[in-house]
TORTILUM-983734 format. One record per residue (C-alpha): residue in three letters; x, y, z. Coordinates in steps of 0.25 Angstrom, whole numbers, padded with zeros to 4 digits, always signed. Layout:
N
ALAXYZ ...
END
This chain:
849
UNK-0020-0038+0051 UNK-0014-0040+0039 UNK-0027-0047+0032 UNK-0024-0057+0020 UNK-0031-0051+0009 UNK-0041-0059+0001 UNK-0038-0050-0011 UNK-0042-0037-0011 UNK-0039-0024-0001 UNK-0055-0021+0002 UNK-0068-0024-0007 UNK-0077-0016-0012 UNK-0089-0019-0003 UNK-0081-0013+0009 UNK-0078+0000-0001 UNK-0089+0005+0006 UNK-0082+0006+0020 UNK-0071+0012+0013 UNK-0080+0023+0008 UNK-0088+0025+0022 UNK-0073+0027+0027 UNK-0070+0037+0017 UNK-0083+0044+0016 UNK-0087+0046+0031 UNK-0074+0046+0040 UNK-0084+0054+0051 UNK-0073+0056+0061 UNK-0062+0057+0051 UNK-0054+0071+0051 UNK-0047+0074+0040 UNK-0034+0082+0037 UNK-0037+0097+0036 UNK-0042+0103+0023 UNK-0030+0105+0015 UNK-0021+0094+0020 UNK-0017+0083+0012 UNK-0027+0073+0007 UNK-0037+0082+0007 UNK-0043+0083-0005 UNK-0058+0089-0010 UNK-0067+0076-0009 UNK-0057+0067-0005 UNK-0058+0059+0009 UNK-0067+0059+0019 UNK-0076+0071+0025 UNK-0069+0080+0034 UNK-0072+0082+0049 UNK-0066+0094+0057 UNK-0056+0092+0067 UNK-0051+0100+0078 UNK-0041+0110+0073 UNK-0027+0103+0076 UNK-0015+0105+0069 UNK-0014+0098+0055 UNK-0007+0084+0054 UNK+0008+0084+0052 UNK+0012+0081+0035 UNK+0013+0066+0035 UNK+0028+0065+0029 UNK+0032+0077+0038 UNK+0027+0069+0050 UNK+0035+0057+0044 UNK+0048+0063+0042 UNK+0045+0072+0058 UNK+0045+0084+0051 UNK+0036+0096+0055 UNK+0029+0106+0046 UNK+0041+0114+0043 UNK+0049+0101+0039 UNK+0059+0102+0051 UNK+0063+0090+0058 UNK+0054+0088+0072 UNK+0058+0080+0083 UNK+0051+0073+0094 UNK+0038+0073+0098 UNK+0031+0079+0086 UNK+0018+0085+0091 UNK+0005+0083+0081 UNK-0007+0087+0086 UNK-0017+0078+0079 UNK-0030+0083+0073 UNK-0041+0075+0081 UNK-0052+0068+0074 UNK-0067+0068+0078 UNK-0071+0056+0085 UNK-0077+0046+0076 UNK-0085+0036+0086 UNK-0085+0026+0074 UNK-0069+0023+0074 UNK-0069+0008+0073 UNK-0058+0006+0084 UNK-0067+0012+0095 UNK-0075-0001+0096 UNK-0062-0009+0101 UNK-0059+0002+0111 UNK-0048+0007+0101 UNK-0044+0020+0099 UNK-0052+0028+0088 UNK-0043+0035+0078 UNK-0050+0049+0083 UNK-0042+0045+0095 UNK-0029+0044+0091 UNK-0027+0059+0089 UNK-0031+0065+0103 UNK-0022+0053+0108 UNK-0010+0057+0102 UNK-0013+0071+0104 UNK-0013+0070+0120 UNK+0000+0060+0121 UNK+0008+0070+0111 UNK+0003+0081+0122 UNK+0010+0075+0133 UNK+0021+0066+0127 UNK+0035+0071+0121 UNK+0036+0056+0116 UNK+0026+0056+0106 UNK+0025+0064+0091 UNK+0013+0060+0083 UNK+0013+0065+0069 UNK+0003+0062+0057 UNK+0008+0055+0045 UNK-0003+0055+0036 UNK-0018+0052+0035 UNK-0028+0041+0032 UNK-0036+0041+0021 UNK-0048+0047+0028 UNK-0038+0058+0033 UNK-0036+0053+0047 UNK-0022+0057+0053 UNK-0012+0046+0054 UNK-0002+0048+0068 UNK+0012+0043+0068 UNK+0016+0043+0083 UNK+0030+0045+0087 UNK+0035+0040+0101 UNK+0049+0044+0105 UNK+0059+0053+0114 UNK+0057+0068+0111 UNK+0068+0071+0100 UNK+0073+0084+0097 UNK+0072+0088+0083 UNK+0087+0087+0081 UNK+0087+0073+0087 UNK+0075+0068+0078 UNK+0083+0073+0066 UNK+0093+0065+0071 UNK+0085+0053+0070 UNK+0080+0055+0058 UNK+0095+0056+0053 UNK+0096+0042+0058 UNK+0085+0034+0053 UNK+0090+0040+0040 UNK+0102+0036+0041 UNK+0098+0022+0045 UNK+0090+0023+0031 UNK+0099+0029+0022 UNK+0113+0027+0028 UNK+0111+0015+0037 UNK+0125+0010+0035 UNK+0130+0021+0042 UNK+0117+0021+0050 UNK+0122+0007+0056 UNK+0135+0014+0060 UNK+0128+0026+0067 UNK+0130+0021+0081 UNK+0122+0035+0086 UNK+0110+0030+0078 UNK+0110+0016+0084 UNK+0110+0023+0097 UNK+0101+0036+0096 UNK+0091+0031+0083 UNK+0078+0031+0089 UNK+0071+0019+0083 UNK+0058+0020+0075 UNK+0047+0011+0076 UNK+0035+0010+0069 UNK+0021+0007+0075 UNK+0009+0006+0065 UNK-0006+0004+0070 UNK-0019+0000+0063 UNK-0015+0000+0048 UNK-0026-0010+0047 UNK-0037+0001+0052 UNK-0047-0011+0059 UNK-0033-0016+0068 UNK-0035-0005+0077 UNK-0026-0009+0091 UNK-0012-0005+0085 UNK-0015+0010+0085 UNK-0021+0008+0100 UNK-0008+0000+0105 UNK-0001+0010+0098 UNK-0007+0022+0106 UNK-0006+0017+0118 UNK+0009+0015+0116 UNK+0009+0030+0110 UNK+0004+0033+0123 UNK+0013+0025+0132 UNK+0025+0028+0124 UNK+0021+0043+0125 UNK+0019+0044+0139 UNK+0026+0032+0148 UNK+0037+0035+0157 UNK+0043+0021+0156 UNK+0058+0023+0153 UNK+0058+0010+0145 UNK+0047+0017+0135 UNK+0058+0031+0134 UNK+0069+0023+0132 UNK+0060+0016+0120 UNK+0056+0031+0114 UNK+0070+0036+0117 UNK+0076+0025+0108 UNK+0065+0023+0097 UNK+0054+0030+0090 UNK+0040+0024+0090 UNK+0031+0028+0080 UNK+0017+0025+0079 UNK+0006+0023+0067 UNK-0004+0027+0077 UNK-0015+0021+0065 UNK-0010+0018+0051 UNK-0026+0016+0045 UNK-0035+0026+0052 UNK-0047+0026+0045 UNK-0047+0011+0046 UNK-0044+0011+0061 UNK-0058+0021+0061 UNK-0066+0012+0052 UNK-0061-0002+0057 UNK-0056-0005+0042 UNK-0043-0011+0040 UNK-0041-0004+0027 UNK-0040+0011+0026 UNK-0050+0022+0021 UNK-0045+0018+0006 UNK-0047+0003+0011 UNK-0032+0000+0009 UNK-0025-0010+0018 UNK-0014-0001+0023 UNK-0006-0013+0026 UNK-0004-0017+0013 UNK-0001-0004+0006 UNK+0012-0002+0010 UNK+0022-0002-0003 UNK+0009+0005-0011 UNK+0006+0016+0001 UNK-0006+0019-0006 UNK-0015+0024+0007 UNK-0011+0037+0016 UNK-0010+0028+0028 UNK+0000+0020+0022 UNK+0009+0030+0016 UNK+0009+0036+0030 UNK+0014+0022+0035 UNK+0024+0021+0025 UNK+0030+0034+0028 UNK+0031+0032+0044 UNK+0037+0020+0040 UNK+0047+0026+0031 UNK+0050+0037+0040 UNK+0051+0032+0051 UNK+0058+0019+0048 UNK+0055+0011+0059 UNK+0065-0001+0065 UNK+0052-0009+0069 UNK+0037-0006+0065 UNK+0024-0012+0070 UNK+0011-0013+0063 UNK-0001-0017+0071 UNK-0012-0024+0065 UNK-0023-0034+0068 UNK-0027-0047+0071 UNK-0025-0059+0070 UNK-0026-0073+0078 UNK-0015-0067+0088 UNK-0005-0058+0087 UNK+0003-0058+0074 UNK+0017-0053+0074 UNK+0026-0051+0062 UNK+0038-0054+0057 UNK+0030-0061+0045 UNK+0031-0076+0040 UNK+0036-0076+0026 UNK+0038-0072+0015 UNK+0044-0061+0019 UNK+0047-0049+0010 UNK+0059-0052+0003 UNK+0066-0036+0003 UNK+0067-0037+0018 UNK+0080-0039+0025 UNK+0073-0048+0031 UNK+0085-0052+0042 UNK+0083-0038+0047 UNK+0069-0039+0048 UNK+0067-0053+0055 UNK+0077-0054+0067 UNK+0069-0041+0074 UNK+0057-0044+0067 UNK+0056-0058+0075 UNK+0062-0054+0088 UNK+0052-0042+0090 UNK+0040-0051+0086 UNK+0043-0061+0096 UNK+0043-0048+0105 UNK+0030-0044+0101 UNK+0026-0057+0102 UNK+0030-0058+0119 UNK+0024-0044+0119 UNK+0011-0048+0114 UNK+0009-0061+0122 UNK+0014-0055+0135 UNK+0001-0048+0135 UNK-0005-0059+0140 UNK-0019-0060+0130 UNK-0022-0073+0127 UNK-0028-0067+0114 UNK-0013-0062+0111 UNK-0005-0075+0113 UNK-0006-0080+0098 UNK+0005-0072+0092 UNK+0010-0076+0080 UNK+0023-0071+0072 UNK+0020-0075+0058 UNK+0035-0077+0054 UNK+0036-0088+0067 UNK+0021-0092+0064 UNK+0015-0092+0051 UNK+0017-0097+0037 UNK+0025-0091+0026 UNK+0014-0081+0020 UNK+0003-0080+0032 UNK+0009-0067+0036 UNK+0021-0064+0027 UNK+0030-0053+0026 UNK+0030-0051+0011 UNK+0023-0040+0006 UNK+0028-0025+0009 UNK+0015-0020+0010 UNK+0011-0022+0025 UNK+0016-0010+0034 UNK+0025-0021+0042 UNK+0032-0026+0029 UNK+0034-0013+0023 UNK+0041-0006+0036 UNK+0051-0017+0035 UNK+0057-0010+0022 UNK+0059+0001+0031 UNK+0068-0005+0042 UNK+0058-0008+0052 UNK+0056-0022+0058 UNK+0041-0023+0056 UNK+0029-0030+0061 UNK+0014-0032+0060 UNK+0008-0035+0072 UNK-0007-0042+0072 UNK-0015-0041+0085 UNK-0023-0052+0088 UNK-0039-0049+0093 UNK-0047-0047+0081 UNK-0056-0034+0081 UNK-0059-0029+0069 UNK-0068-0035+0057 UNK-0079-0043+0062 UNK-0073-0044+0076 UNK-0076-0030+0076 UNK-0090-0031+0073 UNK-0094-0043+0081 UNK-0085-0042+0092 UNK-0090-0035+0106 UNK-0084-0023+0109 UNK-0079-0027+0122 UNK-0071-0039+0114 UNK-0068-0030+0103 UNK-0061-0022+0115 UNK-0054-0033+0121 UNK-0047-0038+0109 UNK-0044-0023+0104 UNK-0036-0022+0119 UNK-0029-0034+0116 UNK-0024-0030+0103 UNK-0021-0016+0106 UNK-0011-0023+0118 UNK-0005-0033+0108 UNK-0002-0021+0097 UNK+0004-0013+0108 UNK+0013-0025+0113 UNK+0016-0026+0100 UNK+0021-0012+0101 UNK+0029-0012+0113 UNK+0036-0026+0110 UNK+0042-0020+0096 UNK+0047-0005+0104 UNK+0054-0015+0114 UNK+0060-0021+0103 UNK+0063-0011+0096 UNK+0070-0004+0109 UNK+0077-0017+0113 UNK+0082-0017+0098 UNK+0084-0004+0094 UNK+0099-0004+0089 UNK+0096-0018+0082 UNK+0083-0012+0075 UNK+0090+0001+0070 UNK+0102-0009+0065 UNK+0093-0018+0058 UNK+0086-0004+0050 UNK+0100-0001+0047 UNK+0104-0013+0041 UNK+0090-0013+0033 UNK+0094-0002+0027 UNK+0110-0003+0025 UNK+0106-0018+0016 UNK+0098-0010+0007 UNK+0107+0003+0006 UNK+0118-0006+0003 UNK+0110-0017-0006 UNK+0115-0028+0002 UNK+0107-0042-0002 UNK+0098-0047+0010 UNK+0102-0058+0020 UNK+0100-0071+0020 UNK+0093-0074+0033 UNK+0095-0089+0039 UNK+0086-0098+0044 UNK+0084-0095+0058 UNK+0087-0080+0058 UNK+0075-0080+0065 UNK+0067-0090+0072 UNK+0060-0098+0060 UNK+0065-0089+0049 UNK+0069-0100+0037 UNK+0068-0100+0022 UNK+0056-0097+0020 UNK+0058-0084+0027 UNK+0069-0078+0017 UNK+0065-0069+0008 UNK+0075-0060+0001 UNK+0076-0053-0013 UNK+0087-0047-0021 UNK+0086-0030-0022 UNK+0088-0027-0036 UNK+0100-0015-0037 UNK+0088-0004-0042 UNK+0077-0003-0047 UNK+0074+0008-0059 UNK+0062+0016-0063 UNK+0066+0020-0078 UNK+0061+0034-0081 UNK+0058+0036-0096 UNK+0051+0027-0106 UNK+0055+0015-0100 UNK+0045+0018-0088 UNK+0033+0013-0089 UNK+0027+0022-0080 UNK+0031+0036-0076 UNK+0020+0037-0067 UNK+0023+0023-0061 UNK+0036+0024-0060 UNK+0034+0039-0052 UNK+0024+0033-0044 UNK+0035+0020-0039 UNK+0045+0030-0036 UNK+0038+0038-0026 UNK+0032+0025-0020 UNK+0046+0020-0018 UNK+0053+0033-0013 UNK+0040+0036-0005 UNK+0043+0021+0002 UNK+0058+0026+0004 UNK+0063+0019-0006 UNK+0074+0028-0013 UNK+0073+0030-0027 UNK+0082+0038-0035 UNK+0081+0045-0049 UNK+0091+0045-0060 UNK+0094+0059-0065 UNK+0101+0055-0079 UNK+0100+0043-0087 UNK+0106+0029-0081 UNK+0109+0015-0084 UNK+0106+0005-0075 UNK+0109-0011-0077 UNK+0109-0009-0092 UNK+0097+0000-0093 UNK+0096+0015-0095 UNK+0087+0023-0088 UNK+0084+0037-0090 UNK+0085+0048-0080 UNK+0073+0050-0072 UNK+0074+0035-0069 UNK+0071+0030-0054 UNK+0081+0021-0047 UNK+0079+0011-0034 UNK+0091+0009-0028 UNK+0091-0003-0022 UNK+0103+0000-0012 UNK+0093+0008-0003 UNK+0089+0007+0012 UNK+0076+0002+0009 UNK+0078-0007-0003 UNK+0069-0019+0002 UNK+0056-0007+0001 UNK+0063-0003-0012 UNK+0063-0018-0019 UNK+0049-0023-0012 UNK+0042-0012-0019 UNK+0051-0013-0032 UNK+0052-0029-0035 UNK+0043-0038-0040 UNK+0043-0048-0028 UNK+0042-0061-0029 UNK+0033-0072-0031 UNK+0031-0079-0015 UNK+0020-0089-0020 UNK+0031-0100-0015 UNK+0034-0094+0000 UNK+0019-0095+0005 UNK+0007-0102+0004 UNK+0000-0088+0006 UNK+0005-0075+0008 UNK-0002-0065+0016 UNK-0006-0054+0006 UNK-0001-0049-0007 UNK+0013-0055-0011 UNK+0017-0047-0023 UNK+0020-0031-0025 UNK+0029-0023-0033 UNK+0028-0008-0037 UNK+0039-0012-0048 UNK+0030-0021-0054 UNK+0016-0015-0050 UNK+0017+0000-0051 UNK+0020+0005-0065 UNK+0032+0008-0065 UNK+0044+0002-0075 UNK+0054-0002-0065 UNK+0067-0009-0067 UNK+0076-0017-0058 UNK+0092-0016-0059 UNK+0099-0027-0054 UNK+0113-0020-0053 UNK+0122-0008-0059 UNK+0128+0004-0055 UNK+0116+0012-0048 UNK+0124+0025-0048 UNK+0115+0033-0055 UNK+0113+0048-0055 UNK+0100+0051-0048 UNK+0092+0056-0036 UNK+0084+0052-0024 UNK+0069+0052-0028 UNK+0060+0059-0019 UNK+0048+0059-0029 UNK+0048+0053-0042 UNK+0049+0063-0055 UNK+0035+0067-0062 UNK+0033+0058-0073 UNK+0019+0066-0079 UNK+0020+0072-0091 UNK+0014+0076-0105 UNK+0022+0070-0116 UNK+0015+0076-0128 UNK+0015+0091-0134 UNK+0004+0101-0132 UNK-0009+0097-0140 UNK-0008+0084-0142 UNK-0015+0071-0137 UNK-0009+0065-0125 UNK-0010+0051-0121 UNK-0009+0041-0106 UNK-0007+0027-0106 UNK-0015+0020-0093 UNK-0002+0013-0087 UNK-0003+0017-0073 UNK-0014+0021-0063 UNK-0007+0036-0064 UNK-0010+0036-0079 UNK-0025+0033-0076 UNK-0026+0044-0066 UNK-0021+0053-0076 UNK-0031+0049-0086 UNK-0043+0049-0074 UNK-0037+0064-0070 UNK-0039+0069-0085 UNK-0053+0062-0086 UNK-0056+0068-0074 UNK-0053+0081-0081 UNK-0066+0078-0092 UNK-0053+0077-0103 UNK-0057+0067-0112 UNK-0049+0057-0114 UNK-0046+0045-0125 UNK-0042+0031-0123 UNK-0037+0022-0134 UNK-0038+0007-0135 UNK-0023+0006-0130 UNK-0027+0013-0117 UNK-0020+0028-0119 UNK-0027+0039-0115 UNK-0027+0051-0125 UNK-0028+0063-0118 UNK-0032+0075-0126 UNK-0021+0087-0130 UNK-0031+0098-0122 UNK-0029+0091-0110 UNK-0014+0091-0109 UNK-0014+0101-0098 UNK-0024+0091-0090 UNK-0014+0079-0095 UNK-0001+0087-0090 UNK-0009+0089-0075 UNK-0012+0074-0075 UNK+0003+0071-0080 UNK+0009+0077-0070 UNK+0000+0073-0058 UNK-0001+0057-0061 UNK+0013+0057-0068 UNK+0008+0052-0081 UNK+0012+0054-0093 UNK+0005+0060-0107 UNK+0011+0056-0119 UNK+0007+0058-0134 UNK-0006+0054-0139 UNK-0005+0044-0151 UNK-0012+0046-0162 UNK-0023+0037-0167 UNK-0037+0034-0161 UNK-0041+0044-0150 UNK-0047+0034-0141 UNK-0060+0033-0133 UNK-0063+0042-0125 UNK-0060+0040-0109 UNK-0070+0046-0099 UNK-0065+0045-0084 UNK-0070+0032-0080 UNK-0080+0030-0068 UNK-0078+0016-0060 UNK-0086+0008-0052 UNK-0077+0000-0045 UNK-0080-0013-0035 UNK-0067-0013-0030 UNK-0057-0015-0018 UNK-0052-0003-0011 UNK-0038-0003-0017 UNK-0044-0003-0030 UNK-0053+0008-0028 UNK-0040+0016-0024 UNK-0033+0013-0035 UNK-0043+0017-0045 UNK-0046+0029-0039 UNK-0030+0031-0037 UNK-0031+0031-0052 UNK-0041+0043-0053 UNK-0053+0035-0056 UNK-0067+0039-0054 UNK-0072+0026-0046 UNK-0086+0022-0039 UNK-0084+0010-0029 UNK-0095-0001-0030 UNK-0100-0014-0026 UNK-0110-0023-0027 UNK-0118-0017-0015 UNK-0115-0003-0023 UNK-0120-0008-0037 UNK-0132-0014-0032 UNK-0134-0002-0024 UNK-0136+0005-0037 UNK-0125+0012-0042 UNK-0125+0020-0054 UNK-0117+0012-0064 UNK-0120+0021-0076 UNK-0108+0032-0072 UNK-0099+0021-0071 UNK-0089+0017-0082 UNK-0079+0006-0076 UNK-0084-0005-0066 UNK-0073-0011-0058 UNK-0077-0026-0051 UNK-0066-0029-0042 UNK-0072-0029-0028 UNK-0085-0029-0020 UNK-0095-0033-0032 UNK-0102-0044-0037 UNK-0111-0044-0050 UNK-0120-0056-0044 UNK-0124-0048-0032 UNK-0128-0037-0037 UNK-0143-0034-0039 UNK-0150-0035-0052 UNK-0149-0018-0055 UNK-0135-0018-0052 UNK-0133-0028-0062 UNK-0141-0021-0071 UNK-0132-0010-0069 UNK-0121-0018-0070 UNK-0123-0025-0083 UNK-0126-0009-0090 UNK-0114-0005-0084 UNK-0107-0016-0092 UNK-0112-0013-0106 UNK-0107+0001-0104 UNK-0094+0000-0094 UNK-0082-0006-0090 UNK-0080-0016-0081 UNK-0067-0019-0073 UNK-0065-0031-0064 UNK-0055-0037-0054 UNK-0053-0048-0047 UNK-0062-0060-0043 UNK-0073-0050-0040 UNK-0072-0044-0053 UNK-0070-0057-0060 UNK-0084-0061-0055 UNK-0089-0049-0058 UNK-0086-0051-0072 UNK-0091-0065-0073 UNK-0104-0060-0066 UNK-0107-0048-0074 UNK-0105-0057-0087 UNK-0092-0047-0091 UNK-0080-0053-0097 UNK-0079-0069-0101 UNK-0068-0071-0092 UNK-0066-0083-0082 UNK-0058-0078-0071 UNK-0049-0086-0063 UNK-0045-0085-0049 UNK-0030-0086-0045 UNK-0027-0091-0030 UNK-0034-0078-0020 UNK-0022-0075-0013 UNK-0013-0074-0025 UNK-0006-0060-0027 UNK+0005-0054-0032 UNK+0012-0046-0045 UNK+0009-0055-0056 UNK+0016-0056-0071 UNK+0004-0051-0082 UNK+0006-0050-0097 UNK-0003-0038-0102 UNK-0011-0037-0117 UNK-0011-0024-0124 UNK-0026-0022-0120 UNK-0033-0010-0111 UNK-0026-0016-0099 UNK-0016-0023-0100 UNK-0008-0013-0109 UNK+0002-0006-0102 UNK+0000-0014-0089 UNK+0011-0019-0080 UNK+0016-0034-0083 UNK+0013-0036-0070 UNK+0000-0036-0060 UNK-0006-0039-0046 UNK-0015-0050-0042 UNK-0021-0054-0031 UNK-0030-0068-0031 UNK-0027-0067-0046 UNK-0036-0070-0056 UNK-0035-0072-0071 UNK-0046-0075-0082 UNK-0049-0087-0093 UNK-0060-0089-0102 UNK-0059-0074-0109 UNK-0071-0072-0117 UNK-0073-0065-0131 UNK-0068-0049-0130 UNK-0058-0052-0117 UNK-0045-0047-0118 UNK-0033-0053-0108 UNK-0026-0038-0103 UNK-0016-0046-0095 UNK-0012-0060-0092 UNK-0004-0065-0081 UNK+0011-0069-0086 UNK+0012-0085-0090 UNK+0020-0092-0080 UNK+0019-0088-0065 UNK+0014-0074-0066 UNK+0016-0069-0052 UNK+0028-0061-0050 UNK+0026-0058-0036 UNK+0018-0062-0025 UNK+0011-0076-0020 UNK+0002-0082-0030 UNK-0001-0098-0028 UNK-0011-0107-0033 UNK-0024-0112-0026 UNK-0023-0127-0020 UNK-0029-0132-0033 UNK-0019-0126-0042 UNK-0028-0116-0047 UNK-0026-0101-0046 UNK-0010-0099-0046 UNK+0000-0092-0055 UNK+0001-0104-0066 UNK-0013-0104-0068 UNK-0014-0088-0070 UNK-0002-0089-0079 UNK-0006-0081-0093 UNK-0020-0080-0088 UNK-0028-0066-0092 UNK-0027-0058-0079 UNK-0034-0045-0084 UNK-0044-0045-0096 UNK-0053-0036-0103 UNK-0066-0036-0111 UNK-0078-0032-0115 UNK-0090-0039-0113 UNK-0101-0042-0121 UNK-0110-0028-0116 UNK-0097-0020-0119 UNK-0092-0020-0105 UNK-0077-0017-0104 UNK-0072-0027-0094 UNK-0056-0028-0088 UNK-0053-0040-0079 UNK-0042-0040-0069 UNK-0037-0051-0063 UNK-0027-0044-0057 UNK-0026-0033-0045 UNK-0021-0021-0051 UNK-0025-0013-0039 UNK-0021-0019-0029 UNK-0020-0012-0017 UNK-0017+0000-0024 UNK-0004-0005-0026 UNK+0000-0009-0043 UNK-0002+0005-0047 UNK+0003+0000-0060 UNK-0009-0010-0062 UNK-0018+0002-0060 UNK-0017+0006-0075 UNK-0023-0007-0079 UNK-0036-0004-0072 UNK-0036+0011-0077 UNK-0036+0005-0091 UNK-0045-0006-0089 UNK-0055+0006-0082 UNK-0053+0015-0095 UNK-0053+0004-0104 UNK-0066-0002-0100 UNK-0074+0011-0097 UNK-0071+0014-0112 UNK-0079+0009-0123 UNK-0078+0010-0138 UNK-0063+0010-0138 UNK-0057+0019-0149 
END
């Protein structure tokens, strides 16, 4: 289920579960030595597996290539490695299929059927294989190549595809069914295995016709680590159904590549659990970038078919069906954010659904209900999930031509740069003004090269992200002018006349303030790679795009050293990659110095190392300025009471992080070797025992403290650190905010936008407290959802101009930074990472020079 979050992904108190999952996967067999992802000291301990063929390479699997790079037909048989039995697998108690039993089942089916193909399209965080199963009638290699040419034509030459009668007759319509993305929402996997078994072995003529006309792709379990452990999140603590436009997790990358390369006309994402069965389409707000008229007609009609199929099962528990578009008020279950599987898949031309099955078997129910009752519920849930699959496959078979034409038209409008269509009231039953969300696409976006680019590393990261999502980017091979601006060679152009313009725009546009469109919103309502990922990106509304350029496969290298040998070097930390480079050098034992302005000085003797890290992270070192040498900067050790996303981001920047919590500190954690304590989640000063309080107090006299959110502000107050009053905004407010930065250790070089969730601000600033960042005056919300509380407090008007990030030194000498923003939220706002890195470096440094 898409549970509305209270704020963070996972509290620090839950990190102990992640530690257990990471350190003790007793029955997990990891990739063979030397395979991708295995490095000394990383991942779980390795268990022996049966001698089997290694999994196919993910990228080739998704594209249907064998090891030699030639195209394969169908079936594609992969002898899957078999994992050791794990009696602790949480699915067993429910009478469902444990992960270790999936591969033997698929191996057996491949041995007896020529309609099933199984490919390994990646590994989970703990090294479990991710299985993509394809059901279709056998194809010769030449037939498969023809299918791929048609699929390519649909996307890349949709106008010609619309006229291709042979394509309309013979193109095998792709359908994608995604299962178990939340690990403790199990039954979609078992429903999929049931359908896989049926379609692979049945002699029923209708099923054989279905496989003749279509390809059915099953992602058997999208989150095998969570399935095994009975957790919603993956092994890194991430909700994979919030990660699609960020793509921070290996399982999410695999799903992104499945939908990108299979190009389904319809997809299902199988979830649980609600009181009843929930079937999309969603209620408003609807994503403003969609050609919604091409979605809602089929989305509505097949939604009704699924509802009929579920009710026809006859279970009293499944008669309460809910279609949010018809039954929910705005915002209760919206289709606004591109972070979910279904909403993301729409950008690739799919009619998409989130399906929520009805009988809860996870969380408290798992631990308190009798096993017989859990198994009864799971059996009903599996039937409901399978009913949604059967109904959708029947709908696809009955509407093949219309669905193919529909997808072609989505891509044709994008390539032609046509405006979105006006959808009249009653287009489908219930459609009205509250459902009408549109945007005006710009002509292009440009990421400039040269001195006007804020961060070459951030620009390259953004370009690579766009390309990985099938957005077309070109790089100019000579200088050009566009819309009155001049750009150097090497600048990147995102021409918005492209098939997946909606995906390009949803990642690059600002978004909008939807506060007036719904009383509440289901989850985050603001995101923007252009505003939050740290690169300079220009919006081009018009002009001649006939620029000499080439298509981008990967961004050009951006690292380098811009000073002669024998000269000291400098780097300014304005991106997480800069921080990673600094931490890399510190990890090599190189003595660096940090100046008051935040720049880091690298001695000339470390030039070779600087060249290496410049190439590795894409950062640039400039000539160090003359003047004060700065204070010695040592590699800081962080004790972090943080949520899983913050831990992931801190380690991504190369910091040495030791997770802590109230319980860990009370157990005697040694703070003597720690430089910075981050208080963000799972820590309460008032609940520390006397020894732990004394240890924290002693630490504050020599170390630095960083706080985030309500937990951090309470810790600051209870520990008697900075003299400030924290003011809470509305708890469910979230989005992109405009900010004004000061020239302090954290605010200097920061972006003019930030991200908030349950925002805060600080008043009553005492002596020694410096404002690093303020909310912009007026309404600071640039995009998202932020209303005032019923009593008028907590809204954006109250936050106007208020301090949102502060720094200071308490009377004991502790250097403290307090964030009312969310700079590491879900590992998404990459351009905000540097604020945290600079806060760490500043708070860890005493007696600045």
